[in-house]
C-alpha positions as CSV (number, residue, x, y, z in Angstrom):
1,M,148.1,49.9,94.4
2,V,144.6,50.2,95.9
3,K,143.2,46.9,97.2
4,I,139.6,45.8,96.8
5,A,138.1,43.9,99.7
6,P,134.5,42.6,99.0
7,S,132.5,42.5,102.2
8,I,130.7,39.2,102.6
9,L,128.0,40.8,104.7
10,S,126.2,41.5,101.4
11,A,126.9,38.1,99.8
12,D,124.3,35.4,99.4
13,F,125.0,33.2,102.5
14,A,123.1,30.3,100.8
15,A,125.7,30.4,98.0
16,L,128.7,31.8,99.8
17,G,131.2,29.6,98.1
18,T,129.9,30.7,94.7
19,D,129.9,34.4,95.6
20,I,133.5,34.1,96.8
21,A,134.6,32.4,93.6
22,R,133.0,35.3,91.6
23,V,134.9,38.0,93.4
24,E,138.1,36.0,93.2
25,A,137.6,35.9,89.4
26,G,137.3,39.6,89.4
27,G,140.7,40.0,91.1
28,A,139.7,40.8,94.7
29,D,142.7,41.2,97.0
30,Q,141.1,40.1,100.2
31,L,137.8,39.4,101.9
32,H,136.2,41.5,104.6
33,V,134.3,39.5,107.2
34,D,132.0,41.4,109.5
35,V,131.4,39.8,112.9
36,M,128.6,41.4,114.9
37,D,127.3,40.4,118.4
38,G,124.0,42.3,118.8
39,R,125.6,44.3,121.6
40,F,128.3,46.6,120.2
41,V,126.1,47.0,117.1
42,P,122.4,46.2,116.7
43,N,122.8,43.2,114.5
44,I,124.1,39.6,114.8
45,T,126.1,37.9,112.0
46,I,128.6,35.1,112.1
47,G,131.2,33.4,114.3
48,P,134.4,31.4,114.0
49,V,132.7,28.4,112.4
50,V,131.7,30.4,109.3
51,V,135.2,32.0,109.1
52,G,136.6,28.5,109.1
53,A,134.3,27.5,106.3
54,I,135.3,30.5,104.3
55,R,139.0,29.7,104.9
56,K,138.5,26.3,103.2
57,R,137.0,28.0,100.1
58,T,139.6,30.7,99.4
59,R,143.2,31.5,99.6
60,L,142.5,35.3,99.8
61,P,143.5,37.0,103.0
62,L,140.7,37.3,105.5
63,D,140.2,40.5,107.4
64,V,137.9,39.7,110.2
65,H,136.3,42.8,111.5
66,L,135.1,42.3,115.1
67,M,132.2,44.6,115.9
68,I,131.8,43.0,119.3
69,V,132.3,43.8,123.0
70,E,135.2,42.1,124.7
71,P,136.9,41.1,121.5
72,E,139.9,39.8,123.4
73,R,137.8,36.8,124.5
74,Y,137.3,35.6,120.9
75,I,140.4,36.7,119.0
76,P,142.2,33.3,119.5
77,E,139.2,31.5,118.0
78,F,139.0,33.7,114.9
79,I,142.7,33.4,114.2
80,A,142.6,29.7,114.7
81,A,139.7,29.6,112.2
82,G,141.8,31.3,109.6
83,A,141.8,35.1,110.0
84,D,144.9,36.7,108.5
85,M,143.9,40.1,109.9
86,V,141.8,41.0,112.9
87,T,140.3,44.4,113.3
88,V,138.9,45.6,116.6
89,H,137.1,48.8,117.5
90,A,138.9,51.4,119.5
91,E,135.5,52.1,121.2
92,A,135.3,48.4,122.4
93,C,138.8,48.1,123.8
94,P,139.7,49.8,127.1
95,H,143.2,48.2,126.9
96,L,143.8,48.7,123.2
97,P,147.6,48.2,123.1
98,R,147.2,44.9,124.9
99,T,144.5,43.7,122.5
100,L,146.7,44.6,119.5
101,A,149.6,42.8,121.0
102,Q,147.4,39.7,121.5
103,I,146.5,39.7,117.8
104,R,150.1,40.0,116.7
105,E,151.4,37.4,119.1
106,L,148.9,34.9,117.7
107,G,150.3,35.5,114.2
108,A,147.7,37.8,112.6
109,K,147.9,41.4,111.5
110,A,146.3,43.9,113.9
111,G,143.9,46.6,112.9
112,V,141.8,49.3,114.6
113,A,138.4,50.5,113.4
114,L,137.0,53.9,114.2
115,N,133.3,54.7,114.2
116,P,132.3,57.9,112.3
117,S,132.3,60.0,115.4
118,T,135.6,58.7,116.8
119,P,138.5,61.1,116.0
120,P,141.8,60.0,114.5
121,S,143.5,61.1,117.8
122,A,142.2,57.8,119.3
123,L,145.1,56.1,117.4
124,E,147.8,58.4,118.8
125,F,149.3,56.1,121.3
126,V,149.0,52.9,119.3
127,L,150.5,54.0,116.0
128,D,153.5,51.6,116.2
129,D,151.2,48.7,117.1
130,L,149.1,48.9,114.0
131,D,149.1,47.0,110.7
132,L,145.9,48.6,109.5
133,V,143.3,51.3,110.3
134,L,139.7,50.9,109.2
135,V,137.7,54.1,108.8
136,M,134.0,53.4,109.1
137,S,132.2,55.6,106.6
138,V,128.8,54.5,107.9
139,N,127.5,53.8,111.4
140,P,128.3,50.0,111.8
141,G,125.7,47.4,112.0
142,F,124.0,47.0,108.7
143,G,125.0,46.9,105.0
144,G,123.7,49.1,102.3
145,Q,124.0,52.4,104.1
146,S,125.0,55.7,102.5
147,F,128.6,57.0,102.7
148,I,129.2,59.7,105.4
149,P,131.2,62.4,103.6
150,T,133.3,63.4,106.7
151,A,135.2,60.2,106.2
152,H,137.2,61.9,103.5
153,R,138.7,64.3,106.0
154,K,139.3,61.6,108.5
155,I,141.2,59.4,106.0
156,R,143.5,62.4,105.2
157,E,144.1,63.1,108.9
158,I,144.9,59.5,109.6
159,R,147.3,59.3,106.7
160,K,149.1,62.4,108.1
161,L,149.1,61.0,111.6
162,L,150.7,57.7,110.4
163,G,153.5,59.5,108.6
164,A,155.8,57.1,106.9
165,R,154.5,54.0,108.7
166,P,153.6,51.2,106.3
167,V,150.0,50.9,107.7
168,D,147.1,50.1,105.5
169,V,144.2,52.5,105.6
170,S,140.8,50.9,104.8
171,V,137.5,52.5,104.3
172,D,134.2,50.6,104.9
173,G,130.6,51.7,104.3
174,G,128.8,53.0,101.2
175,V,131.9,52.7,99.0
176,K,130.8,52.8,95.4
177,V,132.5,53.3,92.0
178,D,131.9,57.1,92.0
179,L,133.8,57.4,95.3
180,A,136.7,55.2,94.6
181,K,139.1,57.7,93.0
182,S,138.6,60.4,95.7
183,L,139.0,57.9,98.5
184,A,142.3,56.7,96.9
185,E,143.4,60.3,96.6
186,D,142.6,60.9,100.3
187,G,145.0,58.1,101.1
188,A,142.9,55.0,101.4
189,T,144.7,51.9,100.3
190,T,141.9,49.4,100.7
191,L,138.3,49.8,99.6
192,V,135.8,47.6,101.4
193,A,132.6,47.2,99.4
194,G,129.6,45.1,100.1
195,S,126.4,45.9,98.2
196,A,128.4,47.6,95.4
197,V,129.9,44.2,94.6
198,F,127.5,41.6,95.6
199,S,124.3,43.4,94.6
200,A,125.7,43.8,91.1
201,A,124.6,41.4,88.3
202,D,128.3,40.5,87.8
203,P,130.3,40.7,91.1
204,A,133.6,40.1,89.2
205,A,133.0,43.0,86.9
206,A,132.0,45.2,89.9
207,V,135.4,44.4,91.6
208,R,137.2,45.3,88.3
209,A,135.2,48.5,88.0
210,L,136.1,49.6,91.6
211,R,139.8,49.0,90.9
212,S,139.7,50.8,87.6
213,A,138.0,53.8,89.1
214,A,140.4,54.0,92.0
215,T,143.4,53.9,89.8
216,A,142.2,56.1,87.0
217,S,144.6,58.9,86.1
């Protein structure tokens, strides 16, 4: 089954608890939490304190996406705050196997994100260290961007590279209802959606619409 992961980057931070409750009511499977440092990407968002506050308001799994340099310095804090999954960027980790091992040793699932121009081959030597792969279908840093079509081919190539490994393949950036089915057919198992959910009049209905579109026969 395709999972829906609303991205709180597009939520109303003045009413974050309410927005989380809305997507929970729509059947969201997990929450996607974007952490940006103003160095790896040109934006600054949140830190472990906010992750801890979110953890208190929901039982949904939290996928904390670290768009930061030197993520290994902060991984323990985010896991202690309540992250169930920690996703780091291949481009930010010169010692990627060590970083993934660190995440798993601390009790969280380990993920690797790939920027749009980073090829699937960047995963070749960490395939057995992964719990999830995050395909960026926009250039990371800001919400509300348009989907980059080459992500379709990248998802298919990653799914082939993974073989029978039970690794989740997520796609993040510009994901909307009209793309849901084709992304699922490519092999994506989690759809991360920000503005498509939280900019809707009814975020719960938006979550249900994404799931319905992804699983339509």
